[in-house]
N, C-alpha and C positions, 0 to 999 in steps of 0.2 A: 213207271210210277209217275203219274200226271200231278204236279205242284204248281204253284205260282211262284213268281219271281220273287216276291217277298221271302217266300219260305226257303228258297235258294240264297238271296242276299245277306239277309239277317246273319245266318252263319258264316258267311263269307267276309261278310263286315267284320265280325269278331274275332274271326281266325287268320285275318291279315292275307286272305287269297281273294282270287276274282272268279265268277262264272263267265264262262265265253258264252254269249249271244251271236250266233251262226246265223246268217241270212241263207234261207231256202227258196229256191224256184221251181224246182222238179223233183220227182222220185230221186234220182241220182245225188243231188245233194243233200237231200232229206237222211237217205241212207248213208253217205258219207259222215253227217254230223252225228247221226245215233250209233253206229260201229263204232266211231272212234270214240265217243263217249260212255259206252259199254265197257269196250277193250280196256279203256283207261280207268275205269271205275271213277268216273268223274260227272258230278251233275252237270246241267248242261241246259241252254237257253235256245229252243228253234223260235227262230225270228223270222216273220213275215212281213214285207212292206206293201203297200197300196197297190204299186206296180207289180209285185209278185200275184198279187189277188187278180190285176187285170189280166195277168198273162194266163195263169193256171186256170184260174176260178176259184172262188172261195170255198165252194161246196168239195171240189175237188183237193184244193190244198189242206185246208183244214182237215177232213176225213183221214187222208192218208198223214197227216202230221200226229193227229189224235190217236191213230190205230197204233203208230209207233211209240209214242209217250206211254200209252195205257198199258204196254206189253213190256215197257224197258224195265229192267232190274234196277236201274239206277235212276235217280229223280229229275224230272224234265217238265219243262213249262212250255206251253205254245203261246208267244208273245206278239203283238202287233207293233212292229216298228214304225217310227213317224207316222200314227196316225193323222189324217189332215183334218178330220172334222168329226162332230158328235155323230152323223150317221153312219160313218164308216166305224167305228168303235162300238156301236151298239150290235151292228151286223156281225161284226167279229166276237163280242161276248155271246150273242145268241148261237154262233156256230161252234161254241166251245172254247174258245180262247180263254187263256186261265190268267193271262196277264196283257195290259195295253197300254201303250204310250199315246198321250194326246202330245201334238207337237204344235204349241203355241207360242214357239219362239221368235215367230215374224211380227208378232202383235204387240201392241204396248203391254207395259207391265200390268195393268188393273184387268185389260181385255185377256191376257194369259192367265190371269189367276180365276177370273169369271168362268173362260172356258174349261180350267182342268177342274175347277169344283165342280161342274156340270157331270164331268166324267166320274170324278170319284163318289158322286150320288149315284149314279148308276152303276158303278162297277162294285163298290165295297159291300152292297146288299146281298151281291151274287156271289161273293167270294172272289171277287177278281182284283188282282192288285193293279196300280197304276202309277206309272211314270210319267213325267212331265220333263220337258227342257227351258233351262234358264240360260239365256245367252244365246248367242249366235255362232255355229261352225261357217268357215268357207269352205270352199270345195263344193261337190256334186253328190247330191242326195237324190230325192225324187226330182227335186229343180236345182237349175245353177245358181248357186249363190256365189258373188263376187267376193274377194280376199277382202275388199275394202268395206263388206258389209259385215264381216265377223266383228263379233260383240263379245267380249270376255264376261263371265259371270261374276257378280258383286257379291261378295260374302255377305253382306248386312241383307241385301234384298233376297239372297237365298233363303236366309232366315224368315224373314217376312213371308216368304211365300209358301215355304213348307209350314209354318204355322196356320196361315189363312186357307189353306187349301186341304191340307189333310193328305197329302200326297204320300204313297208310300216311298219311292224313289226319284232321284232327281239327275238328270242328265246335264252336267255342265261343260262350259266351255273354257279352256286353259290354255288354248293353243295348236289343236289339232284342227284336222280338216277332213272332208270326204273325198274319196277318190285317189287316184294313182298318184297325183302329184302335189303331196302336200306342202313341200317347202321350194321356195327358189334359193335359201342359202342352207345354213346349219339348223337343224330343228332344235326349238324353242319352247319348250314348256312351261307354264307361270307355276312351278312346285309352291311357292309362298301362297300363292291365290288357293290354290287347292288344300292347303293346310287350314288357311281361314275359312273356307266353305264348309268344310268336314266340321269344324269346330262350331258355327254358327249354324248351320241348317240340320245336324241332330240326325240325320236320316240316311240308309245306303245312298251312294253316288256311282254315276255312271259314266263312262266314258265313250264317246261316239269317234266316229273318225280315227280309229287307232291301229288299224292294220299297218303291218311292219314293211310291206311291200319285200319279200327277202330278194336279195340278190339273184340267188340260184334259180328262182322261178322266173324271174324276169330274164335272166340270161338265156334259160331253155326255151322261153316262149319267142325270144329273139331272134335263136339260133333256128327256129324253123318257122320266121317269117313273120314276125309281129313287128309293130312299131311301136317301142314304148320308152322311146329316150327321154330322160329325165325323170323317170317315175322315181318317186321318193317317198318312204314310209315313216314311221316311227321307230328309232331305234329300240331294242328289248331292254336295255338298261334302264329305260326311261318309261316303259311299261311296269318294270319292276317296283320304280320307284314309286310311280302313281297309285300302285296298288298299296304299296306301303303308307302312303297318306291316306288313303281312305276309300280309293275305287274298288266297288264289289263287284260291277258288271263292266265287261269290255265288249263292245260291239265289234262285229269282224264279217266283212263282206268282201271287199277289194281284193283280198289275200285269196279269198276261195274263188273269186271269177280269174284271176291270174294263173291260179294252178289248174282249172279247167282249160283254160286257154291254151296254156304251156302243153297240157297232155293230149289234147285233141288234135292240136297241129302236130306233135311229134308222131302219133299215131298214123295219122293219115299218110304222112311222109313216109314212115317207115314200114308202111304196111298198104301200099296203091291198091291191092288187090282185095282188100276187105271191104266188104258194104254191108256187113251185119251192124245196126246203130247199138246194139249191146253189147259188142266189143269196143266199139269205138268211144262211147259213154262209160263204159266199164274201168277205162283206163283214167277217164277224167275221174271218175268216182273215187278210185285209190290215191289219185293225187290229192283232190280235197280231202280225203279222210287222212291223208297222211300229216296234212295242214291243220286240219282240227286237233290231232293227237299232239302235234307240236306246240300248239295253242294252250292246250290243258295243262302242258307240262310247265309253260312259261307263265302261265297265271298262278299256278299251284293249286289247281282243283284237282289234278289228277290224284287219285287215290281217296278222294274226299267221300266217296259214295260209298267205299267200303265197310 
């Protein structure tokens, strides 16, 4: 069942759970997300970045995602994650995406508003929901963002931004970061700030950079040759608290990459005579699927599509 992010996030926001947005890059990652969501009876967001589009091709990746969502018994949206410009957004809307994110977080406040308004004007008449970002995360997404460039979201600015843009959902910065190396010391998220943002903005909120980098996945990958020393993610209790304070969508990419890497390294090490890509990538698909299923339970979305 193909829906929009707004269709998924409004019930989540009212029901104190979050919907996972899982980044896909190929058929195996898509199948992992879709199969996990169906088996867990969970709504889900299939997220595609500009770099995934560059890798797989917009026509190919949009077609396989739309085929999966339209045939799914659980609600799914096809979402552009971290859209860079209006041109990219329009191409995705024309390709059947039901939700788009325009990331103007690197711009000044007024420039971010102006760009977001343009996307809303294009998306809303076509039934496409729009996500924007206010504040700036550290870490790695489509390009490198230094830690010193991270800017936490101002609650009063969030209120003005939501009112002036009519955006459907808002990604906020409260201390998370992109990538596998999120903290040098103890994790610290600004929950008081999140409470204020929810109160002021009045729209569903999104948490980027929220992979938990599970210890068991890291240990497996390292055991079979990966070099991931110092990798650290968001503790699960922090995720639960963020959901209780208004987060209705959580982006997951790094954890899927780590699960994929660990599974492929393990399979190739333990089965050196196998050269069938279906078997090699099949192991990776199952590892990513297990990760997605665990996230739906953590986020509280499992069973919400029943």
